[in-house]
C-alpha positions in Angstrom: 39.7 2.9 7.1 38.0 5.7 5.2 40.4 5.5 2.2 39.9 1.7 2.1 36.1 2.1 2.0 36.3 4.6 -0.8 38.7 2.4 -2.8 36.5 -0.7 -2.6 33.1 1.0 -2.6 32.6 0.9 -6.4 33.5 -2.8 -6.5 30.8 -3.7 -4.0 28.2 -1.3 -5.3 28.6 -2.2 -9.0 26.8 -5.6 -8.9 23.8 -4.0 -7.2 23.7 -1.1 -9.7 23.9 -3.5 -12.6 21.1 -5.6 -11.2 19.0 -2.5 -10.5 19.6 -1.2 -14.1 18.8 -4.5 -15.8 15.8 -5.4 -13.6 14.2 -2.0 -13.1 15.6 1.0 -15.0 15.7 -0.6 -18.5 12.2 -2.1 -18.3 10.9 1.2 -16.8 12.3 3.3 -19.6 11.1 0.9 -22.2 7.7 0.9 -20.6 7.4 4.7 -20.8 8.4 4.5 -24.5 5.9 1.7 -25.2 3.1 3.8 -23.6 3.4 6.0 -26.7 3.2 3.1 -29.1 0.8 0.7 -30.6 2.5 -2.7 -30.0 2.1 -6.4 -29.6 5.7 -7.2 -28.7 8.6 -5.0 -27.7 10.2 -5.3 -31.2 6.8 -4.7 -32.9 6.0 -1.2 -31.8 4.6 1.8 -33.8 4.8 5.3 -32.3 1.3 6.8 -32.0 1.9 9.8 -29.8 -0.4 10.5 -26.9 -3.4 8.6 -28.3 -3.0 5.9 -25.7 -3.2 8.4 -22.9 -6.3 10.0 -24.5 -7.9 6.6 -24.7 -7.0 5.9 -21.1 -8.5 9.0 -19.7 -11.6 8.8 -21.9 -12.2 5.2 -20.7 -15.0 5.2 -18.1 -13.7 2.0 -16.5 -10.3 3.5 -15.8 -11.8 6.6 -14.2 -14.2 4.4 -12.2 -11.3 2.3 -11.0 -9.3 5.4 -10.0 -12.2 6.8 -7.9 -12.8 3.4 -6.3 -9.1 3.0 -5.5 -9.0 6.5 -3.9 -12.1 5.8 -1.8 -10.6 2.5 -0.7 -7.1 3.8 0.0 -8.3 6.7 2.2 -10.4 4.5 4.5 -7.8 1.7 4.5 -4.9 4.0 5.4 -6.9 5.6 8.3 -8.2 2.4 9.8 -5.0 0.3 9.5 -2.9 3.0 11.1 -5.3 3.8 13.9 -5.9 0.1 14.7 -2.2 -0.7 14.4 -1.2 2.1 16.7 -3.8 1.2 19.2 -2.6 -2.4 19.3 1.0 -1.2 19.6 0.0 1.0 22.6 -1.7 -2.0 24.3 1.2 -4.4 23.6 3.9 -2.1 24.9 2.2 -2.3 28.4 3.2 -4.8 31.0 0.6 -7.4 30.1 1.1 -11.1 30.3 1.8 -12.9 27.0 2.3 -9.8 25.0 4.9 -11.4 22.8 2.5 -14.2 21.9 -0.2 -11.6 21.0 2.3 -9.7 18.9 3.1 -12.9 17.0 -0.5 -13.8 16.5 -1.4 -10.3 15.1 1.6 -10.3 12.8 0.9 -13.8 11.3 -1.8 -12.7 8.7 0.9 -10.7 6.9 2.7 -13.9 6.1 -0.2 -15.3 4.0 -0.1 -14.6 0.2 -2.6 -12.2 -1.2 -4.3 -14.7 -3.6 -4.7 -17.3 -0.8 -5.9 -14.6 1.6 -8.4 -13.3 -1.0 -10.0 -16.7 -1.5 -10.1 -17.4 2.2 -12.0 -14.2 3.0 -14.2 -14.6 -0.1 -15.5 -17.9 1.4 -15.9 -16.5 4.8 -17.7 -13.2 3.8 -19.9 -14.9 1.2 -20.7 -17.6 3.9 -22.0 -14.9 6.2 -23.8 -12.9 3.5 -25.5 -16.1 2.3 -27.5 -16.1 5.5 -29.1 -12.9 4.3 -29.5 -14.1 0.7 -26.8 -11.9 -0.8 -23.2 -12.2 -2.0 -20.4 -9.7 -2.6 -21.1 -9.7 -6.3 -24.7 -8.6 -5.7 -23.8 -5.1 -4.6 -20.5 -3.3 -4.9 -20.7 -2.0 -1.3 -20.2 -5.6 0.0 -17.1 -5.9 -2.1 -15.8 -2.6 -0.9 -16.2 -3.4 2.7 -14.8 -6.9 2.1 -11.6 -5.4 0.6 -11.4 -3.0 3.6 -11.7 -5.9 6.1 -9.2 -8.0 4.2 -6.6 -5.2 3.9 -7.0 -4.4 7.6 -6.6 -8.0 8.7 -3.5 -8.5 6.6 -1.6 -5.3 7.4 -2.6 -4.2 11.0 -0.1 -6.6 12.6 2.7 -5.5 10.4 2.1 -1.9 11.0 1.7 -2.6 14.7 5.3 -4.0 14.8 6.7 -0.8 13.4 4.7 1.3 15.9 5.9 -0.9 18.8 9.5 -0.3 17.7 8.9 3.4 17.7 7.1 3.5 21.1 9.9 1.4 22.7 12.4 4.1 21.6 10.5 6.8 23.5 12.7 7.9 26.4 11.4 6.9 29.8 12.9 10.1 31.2 10.6 12.2 29.0 7.6 10.1 30.0 8.5 10.5 33.7 9.0 14.3 33.2 5.5 14.6 31.6 4.0 12.6 34.5 5.7 14.9 37.1 4.4 18.0 35.2 0.9 16.6 35.7 0.2 15.4 32.2 -2.7 12.9 32.0 -2.7 9.8 29.8 -4.3 11.6 26.8 -1.9 14.5 27.0 1.1 12.2 27.3 -0.1 10.4 24.2 -0.8 13.4 22.0 2.0 15.7 23.3 4.8 13.3 23.9 4.4 9.8 22.4 2.9 10.7 19.0 5.4 13.5 18.2 8.3 11.2 19.2 7.1 8.3 17.0 6.7 10.5 13.9 9.4 8.6 12.1 7.4 5.4 12.5 4.2 7.2 11.4 6.1 8.3 8.3 7.0 4.8 7.4 3.6 3.3 8.2 1.8 5.9 6.2 4.1 5.3 3.2 3.6 1.6 3.4 -0.2 1.7 3.8 -0.7 4.3 1.0 1.5 2.4 -1.5 0.1 -1.0 -0.6 -3.5 0.3 -0.8 -3.1 1.8 -4.2 -1.1 -1.1 -5.6 -3.4 -3.9 -4.3 -4.0 -6.4 -7.1 -4.0 -10.1 -6.0 -6.5 -9.6 -3.1 -8.8 -7.7 -5.4 -8.6 -10.3 -8.1 -9.3 -13.2 -5.7 -11.9 -11.5 -3.5 -14.3 -9.9 -6.0 -12.5 -10.1 -9.4 -13.8 -6.5 -9.9 -17.4 -7.5 -9.9 -20.2 -6.7 -10.1 -19.8 -5.1 -13.5 -16.3 -3.8 -12.7 -17.6 -1.7 -9.9 -15.0 -3.0 -7.4 -12.1 -3.0 -9.9 -9.1 -1.2 -8.5 -6.4 0.5 -10.7 -3.9 -2.4 -10.8 -6.6 -4.9 -11.8 -8.0 -2.5 -14.4 -4.5 -2.2 -16.0 -4.2 -5.9 -16.0 -7.6 -6.4 -17.7 -6.8 -3.8 -20.3 -3.3 -5.1 -21.1 -4.1 -8.8 -21.2 -7.9 -8.8 -21.7 -8.3 -6.6 -24.7 -6.6 -7.3 -28.1 -4.9 -4.3 -29.5 -5.0 -2.3 -26.2 -1.5 -3.2 -25.0 -0.4 0.4 -25.5 -3.4 1.8 -23.6 -2.7 -0.6 -20.7 0.9 0.6 -20.7 -0.2 4.2 -20.7 -2.5 3.4 -17.7 0.5 1.8 -15.9 2.6 5.0 -16.4 -0.3 7.2 -15.1 -0.7 4.7 -12.2 3.0 5.1 -11.3 2.9 8.9 -11.4 -0.2 9.0 -9.2 1.2 6.6 -6.6 4.7 8.1 -6.6 3.3 11.7 -6.3 1.0 10.8 -3.4 3.7 8.8 -1.6 6.4 11.5 -2.0 4.0 14.2 -0.9 3.2 12.3 2.2 6.9 11.7 2.9 7.7 15.4 2.6 4.8 16.4 4.9 5.4 13.9 7.6 9.1 14.4 7.6 8.5 18.1 8.3 6.6 17.1 11.4 9.6 15.0 12.5 11.9 18.1 12.2 9.4 20.2 14.2 9.1 17.6 16.9 
């Protein structure tokens, strides 16, 4: 059986590798090259060195978007994971209709980002209108609007992953902790959380990457207003690349920096949390 698998493995893997190379690796490598060029099209590119990166890092809008994205991501990751884990704890108890509640909480994740953004824009502005303000009057309203939207969309999805992890916790271990006199808090912190670290690793990776990469919700909810004060990195890159003539190279340089930042943070998180899995 093993020899047969090894013989036919390249045949089955080759189509996937070709698709990955054509759809991801080739555009990715070309994108890195174009970030060092002044270009309008792929075939009309002039190498200009690191000037695009210099322009990117000296652009106050880019640095402002980076700081806003970091502030947003930190709070969004914490709130989504805490709320998702709390819901998972409740919905793994023997309560009536828990499968219905799981379905209801998961459903917001099925709605597209643009649609979701416009829905919440109408609702939040409708509430703020009673106080004579809108999200575009003050950036703090847009910030909290984005936090609420992101939580509403992702909590149910993260909850499902945590439920799967909690259901895999051995009942023998829980019973042993109970016999040893552990209370509910001690059981949670000393038994359940260490044993669901693989789920925590996955959920942190998903929430960090999604928070940094958020684009369509940002575009629909605030459009970056007022005065680009709620513009996140993905939207700033889009505005630079498509909104400013002659700045395609700068936009591409921002995209490469964006990739490095997200990949670096995500990989660091994976390494740190996987160490906890080994320790547990």
